[in-house]
C-alpha positions in Angstrom: 1.4 -6.4 25.4 -2.3 -6.2 26.9 -4.5 -5.2 24.1 -8.4 -4.4 24.8 -10.5 -4.3 21.4 -13.6 -2.8 21.4 -16.2 -3.4 18.8 -19.9 -2.5 18.3 -22.6 -4.2 16.3 -20.8 -4.7 13.0 -21.2 -6.6 9.6 -19.5 -9.6 8.3 -16.3 -7.7 7.0 -15.4 -6.0 10.1 -16.3 -8.9 12.2 -13.9 -11.2 10.5 -11.2 -8.8 10.4 -11.5 -8.2 14.3 -11.9 -12.1 14.8 -8.6 -12.7 12.7 -6.5 -9.9 14.6 -7.6 -10.9 18.0 -6.4 -14.6 16.9 -3.0 -13.4 15.5 -2.5 -11.1 18.4 -3.3 -14.3 21.0 -0.9 -16.6 18.7 1.9 -14.1 19.2 1.9 -14.2 22.7 -0.3 -11.0 23.6 -3.0 -11.0 26.2 -6.2 -9.7 24.7 -9.6 -8.9 26.0 -12.4 -8.0 23.4 -15.5 -5.8 24.6 -18.4 -6.3 22.5 -22.2 -7.2 22.3 -22.8 -11.0 23.0 -24.5 -11.1 19.6 -21.1 -10.1 17.8 -19.2 -12.6 20.0 -21.3 -15.3 19.0 -21.9 -14.6 15.5 -17.9 -14.4 14.9 -17.0 -17.0 17.5 -14.6 -14.7 19.2 -14.3 -17.0 22.0 -12.4 -19.2 19.8 -9.7 -16.8 19.0 -8.2 -17.3 22.6 -9.2 -14.0 23.6 -11.1 -13.2 26.8 -14.6 -12.0 25.7 -16.2 -9.5 27.8 -20.1 -8.9 27.0 -20.4 -4.9 26.8 -23.3 -3.6 24.5 -21.2 -1.0 22.8 -23.0 1.8 21.2 -26.5 0.2 21.8 -29.4 0.4 24.2 -31.0 3.0 26.6 -29.2 6.0 28.2 -29.1 3.5 31.3 -27.2 0.9 29.3 -24.8 3.4 27.6 -23.9 4.3 31.3 -23.3 0.9 32.1 -21.2 0.4 28.9 -19.1 3.5 29.7 -18.5 2.2 33.4 -17.4 -1.3 32.0 -15.1 0.2 29.2 -13.5 2.4 31.9 -12.7 -0.7 34.2 -11.6 -2.9 31.2 -9.2 -0.2 29.8 -7.5 0.2 33.1 -5.7 -3.5 32.6 -4.9 -2.5 28.9 -1.6 -0.9 27.4 -3.4 0.0 24.4 -7.1 0.3 23.3 -8.0 -0.6 19.8 -11.6 0.4 18.7 -13.2 -0.6 15.5 -15.8 1.6 13.9 -16.6 5.2 14.8 -19.3 4.2 17.2 -16.9 1.9 19.4 -14.3 4.4 18.9 -16.2 7.2 20.3 -17.5 5.0 23.3 -13.9 4.0 24.0 -12.7 7.9 23.7 -15.3 8.7 26.3 -14.3 6.0 28.4 -10.6 6.4 28.5 -9.0 9.5 30.3 -7.5 11.5 27.8 -5.8 14.3 29.9 -3.7 15.0 33.0 -2.2 12.4 35.6 -4.8 10.1 35.2 -4.7 9.8 31.3 -5.3 6.3 30.2 -4.1 3.9 27.9 -3.5 5.1 24.3 -6.3 4.8 22.0 -6.0 3.5 18.3 -9.5 3.8 16.1 -9.8 2.1 13.0 -12.6 3.6 10.7 -14.1 0.9 8.5 -16.9 2.7 6.5 -17.7 6.1 5.2 -20.9 8.2 6.4 -24.2 6.5 6.0 -27.0 7.6 3.9 -29.6 9.9 5.4 -29.1 13.0 7.2 -30.0 11.8 10.7 -27.6 9.1 10.7 -24.8 11.1 8.6 -25.2 13.8 11.5 -24.8 11.0 14.0 -21.7 9.5 12.2 -20.1 13.2 12.0 -20.7 13.8 15.7 -19.1 10.3 16.7 -16.3 10.9 14.0 -15.5 14.4 15.9 -15.1 12.6 19.2 -12.7 10.1 17.7 -10.7 12.6 15.6 -10.3 14.9 18.8 -9.4 12.4 21.6 -7.9 9.2 19.8 -4.2 9.1 19.4 -4.1 7.6 16.0 -6.8 7.1 13.4 -6.2 4.3 11.0 -8.6 4.0 7.8 -9.4 1.2 5.6 -9.2 3.4 2.6 -7.2 6.7 1.8 -10.2 8.7 1.7 -11.1 7.6 5.3 -7.5 8.8 6.5 -8.1 12.0 4.5 -11.3 12.3 6.1 -9.6 12.0 9.6 -6.8 14.5 8.9 -9.6 17.0 7.8 -11.4 16.5 10.9 -8.3 17.2 13.0 -7.1 13.5 13.8 -3.3 14.0 15.6 -2.1 11.2 13.5 -3.7 9.0 10.7 -2.7 6.3 8.4 -4.1 3.3 6.0 -5.3 0.3 8.0 -3.8 -3.0 6.7 -6.8 -5.4 6.3 -5.5 -8.9 5.7 -7.2 -11.4 3.0 -8.8 -14.6 4.1 -9.1 -15.7 0.6 -8.1 -19.2 -0.6 -5.3 -19.6 -3.2 -5.9 -18.2 -6.5 -8.3 -20.3 -8.9 -6.6 -22.4 -11.6 -7.8 -21.8 -15.4 -9.3 -25.6 -14.9 -11.1 -24.6 -11.6 -12.5 -21.5 -13.3 -13.9 -23.6 -16.4 -15.4 -26.2 -14.0 -17.0 -23.4 -12.2 -18.3 -21.7 -15.0 -19.8 -24.9 -16.3 -21.6 -25.7 -12.9 -23.0 -22.2 -12.8 -24.1 -22.3 -16.4 -25.7 -25.5 -15.6 -27.5 -24.5 -12.5 -28.9 -21.4 -13.9 -29.7 -22.9 -17.4 -27.5 -19.8 -19.1 -27.9 -20.4 -23.1 -24.8 -20.8 -25.1 -23.3 -17.6 -26.2 -24.8 -15.5 -23.3 -22.3 -13.9 -20.9 -22.6 -14.3 -16.8 -22.3 -10.9 -15.0 -22.1 -11.3 -11.2 -22.4 -9.2 -8.1 -22.3 -10.4 -4.5 -23.1 -8.5 -1.2 -25.6 -7.3 1.2 -28.6 -6.0 -0.8 -28.4 -2.3 0.9 -28.5 1.0 -0.5 -24.7 1.3 -0.3 -24.1 -1.4 -2.8 -26.1 0.3 -5.7 -27.5 -2.9 -7.2 -30.2 -0.8 -8.6 -27.6 1.1 -10.7 -26.2 -2.4 -12.0 -30.2 -3.4 -12.9 -30.1 -0.3 -14.8 -26.8 -1.4 -16.6 -28.6 -4.6 -17.3 -31.5 -2.8 -19.0 -28.8 -1.5 -21.2 -26.9 -4.7 -21.8 -29.9 -6.5 -22.9 -30.6 -4.4 -25.6 -26.9 -4.2 -27.0 -27.1 -5.9 -30.3 -23.4 -6.1 -30.3 -23.5 -8.8 -27.5 -25.7 -11.7 -29.6 -27.3 -13.2 -26.9 -28.3 -11.1 -24.2 -26.1 -11.6 -20.7 -27.6 -13.1 -17.5 -27.3 -11.1 -14.4 -26.7 -13.1 -11.0 -27.4 -11.3 -7.9 -25.8 -13.2 -4.6 -26.7 -12.0 -1.3 -29.5 -10.9 1.0 -30.6 -7.7 2.8 -33.3 -4.8 3.3 -33.7 -3.8 -0.5 -34.0 -7.5 -1.8 -37.8 -6.9 -2.5 -37.4 -3.9 -4.0 -34.6 -4.9 -6.2 -36.8 -7.7 -7.4 -39.5 -5.6 -8.3 -37.0 -3.4 -10.3 -35.7 -6.5 -12.2 -39.0 -7.5 -13.2 -39.5 -4.0 -14.6 -36.0 -3.8 -16.2 -36.6 -7.2 -17.9 -34.0 -9.8 -19.2 -32.7 -12.5 -17.0 -31.9 -11.9 -13.4 -31.3 -14.4 -11.0 -31.5 -13.7 -7.2 -29.6 -16.6 -5.2 -30.1 -15.2 -1.7 -27.3 -15.9 0.9 -24.8 -18.5 -0.6 -21.8 -20.5 1.1 -20.1 -21.2 -1.9 -19.5 -17.5 -3.1 -16.0 -18.0 -4.2 -17.0 -20.9 -6.8 -19.6 -18.4 -8.0 -17.2 -15.6 -8.7 -15.1 -18.1 -10.6 -17.8 -19.2 -12.6 -18.6 -15.4 -13.9 -17.5 -13.7 -17.0 -17.6 -10.6 -15.2 -17.9 -9.7 -11.7 -19.3 -6.3 -10.8 -19.2 -3.9 -7.9 -21.6 -0.8 -8.2 -21.3 0.4 -4.7 -21.2 4.1 -3.7 -18.5 3.3 -1.2 -16.2 0.5 -0.4 -13.4 -0.1 1.9 -11.5 -3.0 1.2 -14.3 -5.5 0.7 -14.2 -9.3 0.9 -16.0 -10.0 -2.1 -13.7 -8.1 -4.6 -10.4 -10.1 -2.7 -12.4 -13.2 -3.3 -13.1 -12.1 -6.8 -9.3 -11.4 -7.4 -8.5 -14.9 -6.1 -11.1 -16.5 -8.3 -9.4 -15.0 -11.3 -12.7 -13.1 -12.2 -12.4 -10.0 -14.6 -13.8 -7.1 -12.6 -15.8 -4.0 -13.3 -16.1 -1.8 -10.1 -17.0 1.8 -9.1 -13.8 3.8 -8.1 -15.0 4.9 -4.8 -13.1 4.3 -1.2 -10.5 1.7 -1.2 -11.6 -0.2 -4.3 -8.8 1.2 -6.6 -6.0 0.6 -4.1 -7.2 -2.9 -3.6 -7.7 -3.8 -7.2 -4.4 -2.2 -8.0 -5.0 -2.3 -12.0 -6.5 -5.8 -11.9 -10.0 -4.5 -12.7 -11.8 -1.9 -14.8 -12.9 1.3 -12.9 -16.1 3.4 -13.6 -17.6 6.5 -12.1 -20.2 5.7 -9.4 -23.8 6.2 -10.0 -23.7 5.8 -13.9 -25.5 2.9 -15.5 -24.6 3.8 -18.7 -20.4 3.7 -17.7 -21.1 0.5 -16.1 -22.8 -1.1 -19.0 -20.1 0.4 -21.5 -17.5 -1.4 -19.1 -19.0 -4.9 -18.9 -19.9 -4.9 -22.5 -16.3 -4.1 -23.3 -15.2 -7.2 -21.5 -18.0 -9.3 -22.7 -16.8 -8.5 -26.3 -13.3 -8.9 -25.7 -12.1 -12.4 -24.3 -8.4 -11.3 -24.6 -9.1 -8.6 -22.3 -11.1 -10.9 -20.1 -8.1 -13.4 -19.8 -5.6 -10.6 -19.3 -7.8 -9.4 -16.3 -8.1 -12.7 -15.1 -4.2 -13.2 -14.9 -3.7 -9.8 -13.1 -6.5 -10.8 -10.7 -4.8 -13.8 -9.5 -1.1 -12.0 -9.6 -2.8 -9.3 -7.2 -4.5 -11.9 -5.0 -1.1 -13.2 -4.3 0.1 -9.9 -3.1 -2.9 -9.2 -0.7 -1.8 -8.6 2.9 -2.0 -11.8 5.5 -2.9 -12.1 8.6 0.8 -11.9 9.7 1.1 -8.5 7.4 -1.9 -6.9 9.5 -0.7 -8.2 13.0 2.9 -6.7 12.2 1.1 -3.4 11.2 -1.3 -3.3 14.2 1.8 -4.1 16.7 3.7 -1.1 14.7 0.7 1.1 15.2 0.3 0.0 19.1 4.1 0.8 19.5 3.7 4.2 17.7 1.2 5.3 20.5 2.7 3.6 23.4 5.5 6.0 25.4 8.9 5.6 24.8 10.8 3.6 27.3 11.7 6.1 30.5 8.3 8.2 30.0 5.8 8.0 32.6 2.7 9.3 30.8 1.0 8.2 27.4 1.7 10.6 24.7 0.3 11.2 21.3 1.5 9.2 18.1 3.5 11.9 17.2 3.2 11.0 13.6 4.6 14.3 11.7 2.0 15.2 9.0 2.5 18.0 6.4 4.0 20.8 8.1 5.8 24.0 7.4 8.1 24.4 10.8 11.1 22.4 11.7 11.1 20.5 14.8 12.1 23.4 17.1 9.1 25.4 15.6 11.1 27.6 13.4 9.8 28.2 9.7 11.3 25.9 7.1 13.2 28.2 4.7 11.4 27.7 1.3 13.3 30.4 -0.6 15.6 28.0 -1.9 13.0 25.8 -3.5 12.1 26.3 -7.0 9.3 28.6 -7.0 6.9 26.1 -9.0 7.8 23.4 -6.3 7.1 25.4 -3.3 3.4 24.2 -3.1 4.2 20.8 -3.5 7.1 20.6 -1.3 4.8 22.2 1.7 2.5 19.0 1.0 5.3 16.6 1.6 5.1 14.8 4.9 8.1 15.5 7.5 9.5 12.0 8.0 11.2 12.8 11.5 12.7 9.3 12.0 14.2 10.5 15.2 10.6 9.8 16.9 10.3 6.1 17.5 6.7 6.6 16.8 7.1 7.9 13.3 9.7 5.2 12.3 7.2 2.4 13.4 4.2 4.0 11.8 6.0 5.1 8.6 7.5 1.7 8.3 4.0 0.0 8.4 2.7 2.4 6.0 5.3 2.3 3.3 5.4 -1.7 3.6 2.0 -1.8 2.1 1.9 0.6 -0.3 -0.7 -0.5 -3.0 0.9 -1.5 -6.3 0.1 0.6 -9.6 0.3 -0.7 -13.1 1.3 1.2 -16.2 -0.4 0.3 -19.5 1.8 -1.7 -22.1 4.1 -3.1 -19.2 3.3 -6.7 -17.3 4.3 -7.1 -13.8 4.7 -10.2 -11.9 6.2 -11.0 -8.6 8.8 -13.4 -8.2 10.2 -15.1 -5.0 13.8 -16.3 -5.1 15.5 -17.8 -1.9 13.4 -16.0 0.5 13.4 -12.7 -1.7 10.7 -11.0 -3.5 11.3 -9.5 -6.8 9.0 -7.6 -8.8 9.5 -8.1 -12.8 8.3 -5.3 -15.3 8.3 -6.5 -19.0 7.7 -3.9 -21.7 5.2 -4.8 -24.6 8.3 -4.2 -26.7 11.6 -5.4 -24.9 14.7 -4.2 -25.9 16.7 -7.1 -24.3 18.4 -4.9 -21.9 17.7 -5.1 -18.0 17.9 -2.8 -15.3 18.3 -4.1 -11.4 16.3 -1.4 -9.6 16.7 -0.9 -6.0 14.1 1.4 -3.8 14.9 4.0 -1.4 13.8 4.7 2.1 16.9 5.4 4.2 17.6 1.7 4.5 14.8 1.5 7.2 11.5 2.2 5.2 9.9 1.3 1.8 9.1 -1.5 -0.3 9.5 -2.4 -4.2 5.6 -1.4 -4.7 6.2 2.3 -3.8 8.2 2.7 -7.3 5.7 0.8 -9.2 5.0 4.0 -11.5 8.7 4.6 -12.0 9.8 1.0 -12.7 6.6 0.6 -15.3 7.1 3.9 -16.6 11.0 3.1 -17.4 10.2 -0.2 -19.0 7.5 1.5 -20.9 9.6 4.3 -22.3 12.8 2.5 -22.7 12.2 -1.1 -23.4 14.1 -2.1 -20.6 12.9 -5.0 -18.5 13.2 -3.8 -14.9 13.5 -6.2 -11.9 13.0 -4.5 -8.4 14.2 -5.8 -5.2 12.1 -6.0 -1.8 15.2 -6.1 0.4 15.2 -6.5 4.1 15.2 -3.2 6.1 17.3 -2.1 9.3 17.3 -2.2 12.2 15.9 -5.6 12.1 18.3 -6.6 9.4 21.6 -4.4 9.5 24.2 -4.7 7.1 24.7 -6.7 5.1 21.4 -8.0 4.8 20.3 -5.2 2.3 23.3 -5.5 0.1 23.2 -9.3 0.1 19.7 -9.1 -1.0 20.4 -6.7 -3.8 23.2 -9.4 -4.7 20.8 -12.2 -4.7 18.5 -10.3 -6.9 21.3 -9.2 -9.5 22.5 -13.0 -9.3 18.9 -14.1 -10.2 18.6 -11.2 -13.1 21.8 -12.8 -14.6 20.7 -16.4 -14.2 17.2 -15.8 -15.7 18.6 -13.6 -18.5 17.8 -16.0 -21.3 14.4 -16.9 -20.1 13.9 -13.3 -20.1 15.1 -12.7 -23.1 17.8 -10.4 -22.0 21.5 -9.8 -23.0 23.7 -10.4 -20.0 26.3 -7.7 -21.4 23.5 -5.1 -21.3 22.4 -5.5 -17.7 22.5 -2.1 -15.5 21.9 -1.3 -11.8 20.0 1.6 -10.6 18.2 3.1 -7.4 17.1 6.1 -5.5 18.3 7.7 -2.4 19.2 4.8 -0.2 18.5 2.4 -3.0 21.0 4.5 -5.2 23.7 4.0 -2.3 22.9 0.1 -2.4 23.2 -0.1 -6.1 26.5 1.6 -6.1 27.8 -0.6 -3.5 26.2 -3.4 -5.5 28.1 -2.7 -8.6 31.3 -2.5 -6.6 30.9 -5.6 -5.6 30.0 -7.4 -8.8 32.9 -5.5 -10.6 34.9 -7.1 -7.9 33.5 -10.4 -8.7 34.2 -10.1 -12.4 30.6 -9.5 -13.4 30.2 -6.9 -16.4 28.0 -4.1 -15.5 26.5 -1.9 -18.5 25.9 1.0 -16.5 24.7 2.4 -12.8 21.9 4.8 -12.9 21.6 6.7 -9.3 18.9 9.2 -8.2 20.2 11.5 -5.3 21.9 8.5 -3.9 22.7 8.1 -0.2 26.5 7.2 -0.4 28.5 8.4 2.6 27.8 7.5 6.4 30.3 10.4 7.0 27.7 13.0 6.3 25.4 11.6 9.0 28.0 12.0 11.6 28.8 15.4 10.7 26.2 17.1 13.3 27.0 20.6 11.9 24.9 19.5 9.1 21.6 19.2 11.3 21.1 22.9 11.3 20.2 23.1 7.7 16.9 20.9 8.5 17.0 20.0 4.6 13.6 19.4 3.3 12.1 15.8 2.9 15.2 14.1 4.4 17.3 15.8 6.9 20.5 15.0 8.6 18.9 13.8 11.9 16.7 11.4 9.8 20.1 10.6 8.0 21.6 9.5 11.2 18.9 7.4 12.3 18.9 5.5 8.9 22.8 4.9 8.7 22.8 3.9 12.7 20.0 1.5 12.0 22.2 -0.2 9.3 25.7 0.1 10.4 25.3 0.5 14.1 28.1 2.2 16.0 30.0 2.3 13.0 28.7 5.5 11.4 31.5 7.8 11.0 34.0 5.4 12.1 37.6 5.5 10.7 36.8 2.3 8.6 34.0 0.3 7.5 33.7 -3.4 5.8 33.8 -3.4 2.0 30.4 -2.2 0.6 28.9 -0.8 3.8 29.2 2.8 2.3 30.0 3.2 -1.4 32.0 6.6 -0.7 34.4 5.0 1.4 35.7 3.0 -1.6 39.2 4.6 -2.3 39.9 2.9 -5.7 37.0 3.4 -8.2 38.8 2.1 -11.3 36.7 -0.2 -13.4 33.3 1.0 -12.7 30.6 1.2 -15.5 29.4 4.6 -17.1 27.3 6.5 -14.4 24.6 8.7 -14.3 24.0 10.7 -11.2 21.1 13.2 -10.3 21.2 15.5 -7.4 20.1 18.8 -6.1 21.8 21.9 -4.9 19.5 22.0 -1.9 19.4 18.6 -0.9 21.4 17.0 2.0 23.3 14.5 -0.3 24.5 17.2 -2.7 28.2 17.4 -1.7 28.7 13.5 -1.2 27.0 13.1 -4.6 29.0 15.3 -6.5 32.3 14.3 -5.0 31.4 10.7 -5.9 31.0 11.7 -9.4 34.2 13.7 -9.4 36.1 10.8 -8.2 34.6 8.4 -10.6 35.8 10.7 -13.3 39.1 10.9 -12.2 39.5 7.0 -12.0 38.4 7.0 -15.9 34.5 6.4 -15.4 32.4 8.3 -18.2 30.0 10.2 -15.7 27.1 12.3 -16.5 25.9 14.5 -13.4 22.6 16.2 -13.4 22.3 18.9 -10.7 18.7 20.1 -10.7 18.4 23.7 -9.0 15.9 24.1 -6.0 14.5 20.6 -5.9 14.2 18.8 -2.6 15.3 15.4 -2.1 13.6 12.8 -4.3 11.2 15.3 -5.8 11.0 13.0 -9.0 9.1 10.6 -6.8 6.5 13.1 -5.0 6.2 15.3 -7.7 6.4 13.0 -10.8 4.1 15.0 -13.0 5.8 18.4 -12.2 7.7 19.7 -15.7 11.0 19.7 -13.9 10.5 16.1 -12.8 9.4 14.9 -16.2 12.4 16.8 -17.9 14.9 15.0 -15.4 12.9 11.6 -16.0 13.2 12.0 -19.7 16.9 12.6 -19.6 17.5 9.9 -17.4 15.7 7.6 -19.4 17.2 8.8 -22.5 20.7 8.2 -21.1 19.9 4.6 -20.0 18.3 3.7 -23.3 21.6 4.9 -25.1 23.9 3.3 -22.6 21.9 0.0 -22.7 21.4 0.0 -26.6 22.9 -2.8 -28.9 26.6 -2.1 -29.5 26.9 0.7 -27.2 30.2 1.5 -25.7 
């Protein structure tokens, strides 16, 4: 693929991201041209990436220079299959240079928005004007935080999604390394015994709001609970350095300004608490480094910070020195909480996206905006957003949806998997869902035999276990997207939950997914003693495609002679013959329709969809003899695509002698318990389901 990267004058985080992306693209065999100011190319050594660097003064200079930039970008774009601009200034320049309509339509344009609007009315107005150009003309707008994605959608972007920003941090620091770093930092600064070290790092500009941290420090130094007042360490340079030093003198206490340092990770590892007090952040490198350093973090809940930390930090409202001081003091007074956050931070650091993850996501975005084979012009990304019309423009029938669910149902994005663009972009988006934590439940990631497993351990484990399998039509999704469900299930039931990150079709067709789930099951049984579990009290569950895989896995392990205490199936995708029945297409079911169903099954089974026979465990509803299956709980809805196959499977299990509980929710679209988990109907279903699971996995249960 021939890719043109367009970059203006950017800061360190954006520049490093572009450099890494260029290097990864070149390393994967793609032809990359980077159009950027010479100063940017030199600062980030872009020539060393293997890309061809073309000096272009993007976004700077006089009107004459801007005209030359425009002409130069037009020439460079003609040789590209995809243009990828970074930042709204570079994005607007590329959007104006690349023809967007008619026969002369140029290469599709992807723009990554790395920053929110700047301070000051003139700058904010300029930003808004450039952003309008980007959203009107780009084929796809990516944002480094969810608020930037929503902003692009509000401003009319035809397609928008979350950018994957790779982490370039080192391996997580060990306890010994943290202890050594703390000793060195305290010795360097002469920190008195008993005094905590609070550290912030970054450019000393208004966005970082170090002034708010200084006011929090004023409160902390007079907090008698702390004994010795803490020491504040400020790392970095910037235009506000002088003013902040003056403010620090007025605040009093001990404040060290260290200026620019090359050893920021070591400094972060040596701090008792690391603070980000910014008004806005995307996915800042300093917080990535803090996670790898195992530093307890207090950060303002802005931009992409919450998604980046994913529970491995304390979040406070922006602009409040009182809330910031309270959070820092709470950690300084509680060594156990600091140790817990340090553990969470290092765990989170191991799950940050890598350069290869970012490469895969970028290529998925590029393919999403490229025309399908056989077309002759560049189309839009075609990403389906929230819609109230079907593919032919006819209104979707919401009358069958429960009245209290209609508003939420209309907001659920239509996942039109028939569109190649949507498949690629949706897969990239669901692959990098930020994790969520549930209080009272620890979560860790285990790698076994090439497979990733997420383990959720409740504070009061019951000794029972559940292997959980996520949904996604066999072609989308990740274990992380079910963090909330798995965590709350563990919390509410006492069951230890293990979630499988199985391989997805079409890259990995049958039997890859079921084999991975089987590997997860074997690991759960093998590790039962270490996890404190009773092998006679292990269940298998899943939702949608994951429910279908769970049913197939149960059939397989029962055939192998393993005891399974229960199967727990939410709206399971059980029968490929539903997808083969084209008469079902007209119903256009909400959330998951039969056209997408055919895409999913075809990706998994190839030409076997609807065939007279299939291999064992390929589609669980195909099994004729269901004798010997464990007690089963199945939920479905009377208005969803899988209703008939779910009810039929439940009846067949019951006829074969299995104890079956079938829950049919009236008027609920597919998977509503996931996209409306706080709705009363979802809460009722989940409570009922978890009560059933608790009873079935109780000691001495039949």
